[in-house]
N, C-alpha and C positions, 0 to 999 in steps of 0.2 A: 045413489049419487057417490062419486069417488071424491073424498075431501082432497083440497089442493095440497100438493106436495107429498101425497101419501103413496105407499106402494100397495096397490090393490091385488089381492090374490096371490101375494108371493108364495112361493112353493114352500111348505114347512116340512121339516124332518119329523119323523114319528119321535116322541118322547113326551116328556112332561114340561109344560110351560108355565113358569110362576108369573102371573099376570097381577100387576098392581091396578087398582081400580080407586076413583076419586074418594076423598074423605069427606066431601060435601059438595062441592061445586062440580057439577057433571061436565062442565067445559074442561076439567083437567084430565079428562079420559084421553089417553094418546091414540092417534090413528092406528098405531101398530097394535095396540091392545085390542081395539075393535075388530081389526082384520084377524088376528089370532083366535079370539073368541068365535068369530063366525065360522072360521076353517075347522076348529077342533071338533074331535068326534064327540067329546064329552067334557063337560065343565064340572069339576069338583068344587063344590060351595059349601062355605061355612053355614050359611042359611039359605036354602033355595028361594024362601019368599024375597028376602033382601036382593039377591042377585037377580031374581025374576025381574024385578021393577026395573034394574039397570039394563038388563037385556032387552026388555020391551022398549025402553027409551031409544035405544040404538037400532032396534029392528033386528035384533040377533035371535035366531030359532034354534040354536044348538041345544040338546038335550042336557039336562043337569042331574047330579047325583050329590046327595048330601054327604059331606065328608067333615067329621069333626073329632075331637078327642074321645068321644063315647063310642062311636061306631068305627073308629080307625082300624082297630085289629081285624074287623070283619071286612071292611070295604078295601083296604089297602092291598092285599094280595090280589085282588080282581083287577084293580087299576094296573098294578104293575105287569100283571100278565097280559092285560089288553096292550099296554105300550110295547112289550117284548114281541108281540105278533104284528106290530106295525101301526097302532092306533096313536093319534094325536090327543093328549089330554091337558086340560088347563085347569089350573087350581087358582081360586081367588078367595078372599076373605070378605067380609061385610063391607070392609072399607079400608083403603091403603094398601101396603105390601104385605103379601101373606108371609107367615113365619115370625113377623115381628110382634110378639105377644099374641099371635093367632095360631091356628092349627097349621100343619104342613111338614114340620121339621122330619117327622119319622117317615113321611112319604119321601121326601126328597133323600133322606138317608137311605131308605130302601132302594130307591132308584139307583143311587150310587153303588150301593153293594151288588145290584143285579146287572150293572152295566148299561142301565137306560139313561139316555142324555137327559140333562136338565137344563133348560133354556130360561134365563131370565128376560122378562118384559117389563123393565122399570118404569115407574111413575110415581103417583103420590104416596106420600108417607108422613104420618102425623109427627113422628120422630124427628125427621129432617126438617119439616116445615117449621116446627116450634123452634129447634136449634137455631136456625138462621136468623129468627127475628128476635132471639132472646137477648141479644146484646152481651152475651157471655162468651168465654173463650172456646173456639172451635177446633184448636189444634190437637187436642188430646180429649177424648169423649168417652164416656162408659155408659152404655145402655143398660139400665137395671130392669126396667118394666115395672110390672105391679109389685109393691112391697107385699110381705105376708100379711094376712089379716090377724094372726095371733099376736099379742103383744110381745111375748118372750121372744119369738122367731123375728118379728119386726126389729126388735132391739139388737139381736145378734146380728141381723143383716146390715143395720145401720152402723153398729160399731165396726164391723168389718170394712165398711166403706169409708169411714171417718178419715183415715189417713192417705187415701188414694189421691194423687196429685192429677185430677182430671175434672172436667165438667160432668155432673152427672145427670141422667135423664130418667125420669119415672113417668109411668102412666098412672092414672088415679081416677077413680069415680067422683062424681060431684058430692054425693053425701058424704063421702070419706074425706073430702079435701081438707077441712080445717083440721081434723085430728091428724092426718098425714103431714100437714105443715108444722104442726106443733110437734110431732116426733123428729121431723127433719131438724128443726131448729134446736130441740134438746140434745141430739146425738151428734149432730154434724157442726154445731156451732152457728152463730149468727151471719150465715154468708149471704153474698147476693144471690138473688133467685128471679126466676120469672115464671108466671104461670100462664099458660096459652090454652084458650078454649075456643070452641066453635069456628076454628080455623077454616078459611075459605067459605064460610057461610055468612048470612046476613049479619048476625050479630056477634062476628068476630072480635075476640078480646085478647089483648095481651097485657098482663099487669107485671110491673117489674118493681124490685124493691129488695129489702133485706128479708130474710125468712121471718124475723120477728114482726117486721111491717106487714107481711103477708098474712101471718097468724092473725093479727088484730083486724085486718081489712075483712077476712073471709069469715071470722068469727061473728062479725056485725051484720054481714050481708046475707041475703037469702041463698040457701044452698043450691049451687048450680046443677042443672041436670046433665046427663050423659057423661061421656069420658073426656079427660083433659090431660094435658101434658105439664109437669113439673120440671124445670131446669134449675140445677143448683150449681153455682160456680165452684171452682176448685178451692182448697183450704187455703187462707191467706196465711203470710208469713207470721209466725208465732212470735209474740213479743214476750221477754221473759217476765213470767207472773210472780207477784210477791206472794209470801205465805198468807197475807190477807185476802189476795184475789183467790187464792184456791180455797180457802176456808168459805168465803162467800159462795163460789161455785158449788162446794159440796153441800153447804147449808140448803141452798136452792134445790138442789137434786134430792137432799134427804126429805124435802116436803112431800114428795110423790113417789119416792123409790125406797126399795131396801138399801141396806148400807152397802151390800155387795154391787148391786146395780149402780147405786150413785157413784161408788169408786171407780167402777169400770168406765162409766160415762165420761167422769172429769179425767181419768187417766187418758182416755182416747182423745178428748179435746186438748189437753196439755201437753201430750206425748211423754208424760212423766211415768216412772216406774208404778205399776198397779199395787206392788206390795206396800210402798210408802203411802200412797194416797188411800189405800185400804185401811192403814194403821190410823191415819189422821181421821178418817171418816168414822171409825170406832170411837175414837176419843170425842168427837164433836156429838155423835149420838149419845154417848154417855153423859155428856154435860147437858144435852137437852133434857133427858131422862131424869136428871137430878134437879131440873128446874132452874138452872143457872142461866 
């Protein structure tokens, strides 16, 4: 049956179709996405088992091939060669829009290099769905994706983001949520933020508050499952900090960090010279060591 208002069996040019699929609610699948997947010669999937369930739901029988970061170097040349000889190939991720923290960038880049046309088929995206319900500014946004798992790399990443005047969007897994929120609060300051999980699904949840509020909330709750989105508001205008305020911030940081890391964190938050903050951190550390 042709869905009302759809364009059934429209002629498709050969090339790569980047097709968005639902992030949870199957009713978010677009008519065009169904039509493209039906007409494609091959569907490149992040996981054929996941995509297979989607295709079965919509009665799509197009053959699939696994395409991910591990087998990409082997599969990519074949896909590009097929498209150069007139094939229509669609790429999908397990959910949402491909390339947004999912495989596909190198394939699109390879197509561009080889003169193969790339056609977007827009639709669901956890990034955009979370942003528009966050109640945070949307005029300037930086999508960060997943933070590094190693502490030093994560710290370096967050320090580089602290001074950026934009709303920041992160992906995270449920088990790492509390730790990620604590790191965001420590390195970015206590900004307004939103956690969005299970969007478009039965147990959809959007939680708003300051980062410190969210840390407390999720430290006490059962660890959520699956992936979710953290949206952090841009830095607020800095009030002039007294020397006592700076000392308090340094002492708090020194409880869990080295002198160098504590100084770097406070310097980033206050936007003061790292050299002077580091010198003061050394003085405070010496005072602590002397038992005063």
